N, C-alpha and C positions, 0 to 999 in steps of 0.2 A: 532452451525455450526460444521460440522464434518471435520476431517483432509483432506479428499478428496476434499471438497469444498474449503477449505482454500488454498490448493496446486494449485487448478485450478485458483483462483484469483491471487495468487502469480506469477504463470507462465506468466499471461498476464501483470502484473505490471512490472516484471523483463524485459520483452521484450520492454515495453515502456520507462522504466527508468533503464537503465543498471547500474547506480551508486548505486542502491538499491539492487543489486543482493545479494542473500543469507541473506538479512535482514528479520527477522521474524516480522510480524505485531502484534500489540496489538489489540485484538478482543473484541468488546463489542456489546451488543444488541442495535438495533436502530429501535425500533418499532416492529410490528408484521411481522415475517418472513424476517426481514432485519437485517443486521449486519454492523457495522462500523469497518473497518480495518485501522489502522494508521501505516504507514511505516515511519521510520526516518533514515536518513543517512546524511553523510557530504561529502563535496568535497573541492577542492582547487580552488581559483580564480587565474587568470593569475598573479596577483601580490603577490601570496603566502598566502593570508588570507584564513581562513577556513570558509565555509558557510554551514549552516545546511539546508537540504531539508526535507520537510514533505509532504507525499502524503496521502490524506484521500480518502478512497474508501467506498462507500455504495454498498453492494452486497446482492443478494438474498440468501436464505438458500441453494440453489442448486449450488452457486458459480458463478452466472451470475452478472457481474458488471452493476450496475444501474447508478452510478454517480461517478466521480472521480475529485479531484482537487489537485493542488500542490501549496505549498507556499515555499518561500525561506527566 
């Protein structure tokens, strides 16, 4: 996956999840012409505790998002 495609996916994820802004994903191959991008970030709960957010994205080689999921 080239930098242009990764930037395209990142732009969409940053729009949907502002807390992950400027976090670079870990990229790995996920089958033929598909890639898995994992974004990790953290935030604060109202009572001051830290919570870790992880967003997993399956994207095509062209940078089109096929599937995304979030866990806390």
